[in-house]
PALOTI-28797 format. One record per residue (C-alpha): residue number from 1; residue in one letter; x, y, z. Coordinates in nm, 3 decimals. Example, Ala and Ser with C-alpha at 12.3 -4.5 7.8 and 13.67 -1.06 7.14 Angstrom:
BEGIN
1	a	1.230	-0.450	0.780 $
2	s	1.367	-0.106	0.714 $
//
This chain:
BEGIN
1	m	0.000	0.000	0.000 $
2	t	0.124	0.347	-0.091 $
3	w	0.013	0.659	0.092 $
4	t	-0.098	0.994	-0.042 $
5	a	-0.338	1.263	0.085 $
6	k	-0.652	1.439	-0.041 $
7	f	-0.908	1.706	0.040 $
8	f	-1.221	1.511	0.128 $
9	n	-1.470	1.797	0.087 $
10	n	-1.314	1.978	-0.209 $
11	r	-1.276	1.826	-0.556 $
12	v	-1.219	2.139	-0.766 $
13	g	-0.898	2.281	-0.618 $
14	k	-1.066	2.615	-0.540 $
15	i	-1.222	2.786	-0.240 $
16	f	-1.476	3.066	-0.282 $
17	t	-1.574	3.272	0.021 $
18	g	-1.625	3.634	0.120 $
19	y	-1.544	3.924	0.351 $
20	d	-1.739	4.233	0.454 $
21	g	-1.565	4.356	0.770 $
22	v	-1.865	4.279	0.993 $
23	n	-1.984	3.921	0.948 $
24	s	-1.782	3.601	0.993 $
25	y	-1.700	3.390	0.686 $
26	r	-1.575	3.043	0.777 $
27	v	-1.455	2.760	0.557 $
28	l	-1.387	2.398	0.655 $
29	v	-1.115	2.200	0.481 $
30	e	-1.104	1.825	0.548 $
31	f	-0.756	1.696	0.468 $
32	g	-0.632	1.348	0.534 $
33	p	-0.400	1.063	0.433 $
34	i	-0.527	0.775	0.226 $
35	g	-0.369	0.439	0.154 $
36	l	-0.385	0.316	-0.205 $
37	l	-0.376	-0.051	-0.300 $
38	p	-0.163	-0.175	-0.591 $
39	p	-0.366	-0.192	-0.914 $
40	t	-0.319	-0.568	-0.918 $
41	i	-0.533	-0.602	-0.603 $
42	i	-0.905	-0.572	-0.671 $
43	l	-1.152	-0.574	-0.382 $
44	n	-1.529	-0.549	-0.383 $
45	p	-1.702	-0.263	-0.192 $
46	f	-1.756	-0.475	0.119 $
47	q	-1.390	-0.578	0.129 $
48	l	-1.279	-0.216	0.080 $
49	q	-1.502	-0.101	0.363 $
50	a	-1.360	-0.369	0.589 $
51	l	-1.005	-0.272	0.495 $
52	y	-1.041	0.101	0.549 $
53	s	-1.222	0.058	0.881 $
54	s	-0.984	-0.204	1.019 $
55	p	-0.782	-0.126	1.334 $
56	e	-0.461	-0.192	1.143 $
57	y	-0.541	0.062	0.871 $
58	l	-0.663	0.323	1.118 $
59	a	-0.348	0.286	1.328 $
60	v	-0.125	0.359	1.029 $
61	s	-0.352	0.640	0.913 $
62	k	-0.341	0.800	1.257 $
63	e	0.039	0.799	1.245 $
64	k	0.037	0.942	0.892 $
65	t	-0.195	1.222	1.005 $
66	k	0.092	1.366	1.208 $
67	s	0.261	1.458	0.878 $
68	l	-0.028	1.682	0.766 $
69	s	-0.014	2.060	0.758 $
70	f	-0.218	2.333	0.593 $
71	e	-0.079	2.676	0.510 $
72	v	-0.263	2.998	0.422 $
73	d	-0.167	3.362	0.375 $
74	p	-0.200	3.491	0.736 $
75	t	-0.292	3.838	0.610 $
76	l	-0.592	3.697	0.422 $
77	m	-0.715	3.415	0.646 $
78	s	-0.662	3.257	0.984 $
79	v	-0.645	2.879	1.013 $
80	k	-0.673	2.631	1.299 $
81	v	-0.739	2.260	1.349 $
82	i	-1.086	2.209	1.496 $
83	e	-1.101	1.829	1.473 $
84	e	-0.857	1.541	1.433 $
85	s	-0.922	1.172	1.384 $
86	p	-0.726	0.873	1.253 $
87	l	-0.855	0.970	0.907 $
88	g	-0.719	1.324	0.905 $
89	r	-0.784	1.678	1.020 $
90	t	-1.053	1.941	0.976 $
91	y	-0.914	2.292	0.937 $
92	e	-1.126	2.602	0.991 $
93	l	-1.038	2.906	0.782 $
94	v	-1.173	3.252	0.869 $
95	t	-1.133	3.540	0.623 $
96	l	-0.954	3.858	0.732 $
97	q	-0.979	4.061	0.411 $
98	k	-1.079	4.026	0.048 $
99	g	-0.837	3.910	-0.222 $
100	d	-0.700	3.601	-0.397 $
101	t	-0.420	3.375	-0.279 $
102	m	-0.297	3.016	-0.275 $
103	a	-0.330	2.778	0.018 $
104	n	-0.132	2.456	0.041 $
105	g	-0.203	2.123	0.204 $
106	r	0.118	1.931	0.275 $
107	f	0.174	1.564	0.344 $
108	e	0.527	1.426	0.362 $
109	t	0.674	1.528	0.021 $
110	l	0.334	1.601	-0.136 $
111	t	0.190	1.953	-0.180 $
112	l	-0.173	2.003	-0.280 $
113	p	-0.259	2.364	-0.374 $
114	l	-0.597	2.534	-0.332 $
115	l	-0.680	2.863	-0.504 $
116	v	-0.858	3.087	-0.252 $
117	k	-1.085	3.362	-0.385 $
118	v	-1.230	3.596	-0.121 $
119	s	-1.495	3.828	-0.266 $
120	g	-1.569	4.165	-0.109 $
121	y	-1.930	4.214	0.003 $
122	g	-2.120	4.482	0.189 $
123	p	-2.279	4.400	0.526 $
124	e	-2.606	4.535	0.389 $
125	q	-2.604	4.252	0.133 $
126	v	-2.596	3.996	0.413 $
127	t	-2.884	4.172	0.591 $
128	m	-3.091	4.174	0.271 $
129	g	-3.001	3.813	0.193 $
130	r	-3.101	3.704	0.544 $
131	k	-3.440	3.870	0.499 $
132	r	-3.495	3.700	0.162 $
133	y	-3.398	3.367	0.316 $
134	v	-3.700	3.373	0.547 $
135	s	-3.939	3.574	0.328 $
136	a	-4.127	3.483	0.012 $
137	t	-4.149	3.710	-0.291 $
138	e	-4.483	3.828	-0.420 $
139	g	-4.622	3.960	-0.747 $
140	n	-4.660	3.796	-1.086 $
141	n	-4.389	3.535	-1.024 $
142	p	-4.399	3.453	-0.651 $
143	s	-4.129	3.239	-0.491 $
144	p	-4.125	3.079	-0.143 $
145	s	-3.873	3.155	0.125 $
146	c	-3.550	2.956	0.117 $
147	a	-3.608	2.849	0.477 $
148	s	-3.942	2.687	0.392 $
149	c	-3.749	2.399	0.234 $
150	h	-3.392	2.421	0.360 $
151	s	-3.450	2.469	0.734 $
152	t	-3.590	2.118	0.770 $
153	v	-3.434	1.786	0.859 $
154	t	-3.438	1.685	0.491 $
155	g	-3.318	2.022	0.361 $
156	a	-3.015	2.013	0.131 $
157	d	-2.692	2.144	0.280 $
158	h	-2.628	2.495	0.149 $
159	s	-2.373	2.595	0.412 $
160	p	-2.008	2.677	0.334 $
161	y	-1.916	2.313	0.404 $
162	l	-1.945	2.216	0.036 $
163	m	-2.062	2.544	-0.114 $
164	t	-1.713	2.695	-0.106 $
165	q	-1.628	2.489	-0.415 $
166	f	-1.851	2.707	-0.630 $
167	s	-1.839	3.067	-0.749 $
168	d	-2.106	3.323	-0.672 $
169	e	-2.225	3.296	-1.033 $
170	g	-2.245	2.916	-1.016 $
171	l	-2.441	2.920	-0.692 $
172	l	-2.680	3.189	-0.812 $
173	s	-2.738	2.986	-1.127 $
174	s	-2.831	2.683	-0.913 $
175	i	-3.068	2.896	-0.708 $
176	e	-3.244	3.051	-1.008 $
177	t	-3.240	2.768	-1.263 $
178	g	-3.149	2.448	-1.079 $
179	v	-2.830	2.412	-1.286 $
180	n	-2.487	2.514	-1.158 $
181	s	-2.310	2.711	-1.431 $
182	d	-1.967	2.619	-1.291 $
183	d	-1.992	2.249	-1.372 $
184	g	-2.336	2.195	-1.525 $
185	y	-2.463	1.997	-1.226 $
186	r	-2.843	1.976	-1.226 $
187	l	-3.023	1.970	-0.892 $
188	k	-3.252	1.675	-0.828 $
189	v	-3.542	1.908	-0.744 $
190	l	-3.702	2.188	-0.944 $
191	h	-3.527	2.496	-0.806 $
192	k	-3.622	2.830	-0.958 $
193	q	-3.615	3.102	-0.693 $
194	t	-3.701	3.459	-0.792 $
195	f	-3.611	3.790	-0.630 $
196	s	-3.784	4.122	-0.580 $
197	d	-3.509	4.331	-0.741 $
198	p	-3.145	4.309	-0.863 $
199	l	-3.004	4.410	-0.523 $
200	e	-3.190	4.132	-0.346 $
201	r	-3.078	3.888	-0.615 $
202	l	-2.712	3.965	-0.543 $
203	s	-2.758	3.938	-0.167 $
204	i	-2.853	3.574	-0.119 $
205	v	-2.510	3.418	-0.188 $
206	p	-2.323	3.659	0.046 $
207	y	-2.569	3.563	0.322 $
208	l	-2.530	3.190	0.256 $
209	r	-2.153	3.224	0.279 $
210	t	-2.191	3.352	0.637 $
211	l	-2.371	3.038	0.755 $
212	d	-2.202	2.808	1.003 $
213	p	-2.044	2.520	0.803 $
214	k	-2.061	2.292	1.106 $
215	l	-2.441	2.300	1.132 $
216	t	-2.694	2.087	0.945 $
217	p	-2.972	2.257	0.746 $
218	d	-3.237	2.215	1.015 $
219	q	-3.003	2.378	1.266 $
220	q	-2.937	2.668	1.033 $
221	p	-3.090	2.880	1.172 $
222	t	-3.183	2.708	1.499 $
223	a	-3.531	2.857	1.462 $
224	l	-3.704	3.085	1.214 $
225	t	-3.825	3.302	1.500 $
226	r	-3.466	3.388	1.583 $
227	l	-3.398	3.511	1.229 $
228	l	-3.723	3.704	1.213 $
229	k	-3.638	3.874	1.540 $
230	e	-3.296	3.976	1.405 $
231	i	-3.453	4.123	1.092 $
232	q	-3.704	4.326	1.293 $
233	q	-3.433	4.485	1.509 $
//
């Protein structure tokens, strides 16, 4: 078995996030070692599951995890380990200013780069996006609130946990048409949200990027009444 490393929650080599000087924008990066079998050894899914969950594999993986590191530009983002297991580490990145830079995951002699793009937003965009999240649009083409579907146990995850792989344009395309313009991925449900005006339209993604990536959809927010109270203040 040979060992390498990978980002478990990022397959595009890019991170998209934001900064507005008021709200917190957090990104999770899951980075861990992985043992690869020789191509001559072919196992079925049950055998692979047994291998990668075996005490022997986990013991080696835990030792390999000590060789992991993750580096960012300290003027652009802070970084810390918030969780470690035999399968790797979860790093939390918090933006400090807008701009583009490269981050690097390192494992032994391997370096895996991530392009980091931090967009500049206005805090008023987040406020407007939060309001749209819990409010429906009216008129000739009404659209329900985002929370009516997403803030449920079965709601799809739209937090920065996986969403940081996609640009603002790609995410907005998914929201409005159900198809992500970054990669052409088509959502499994009919998703065609509308907005009251162009400013509201450009506010929803900045708000979503401020969500807590560690929470599930039904916890985000913990209750609609909490969000409504914030909006009314």
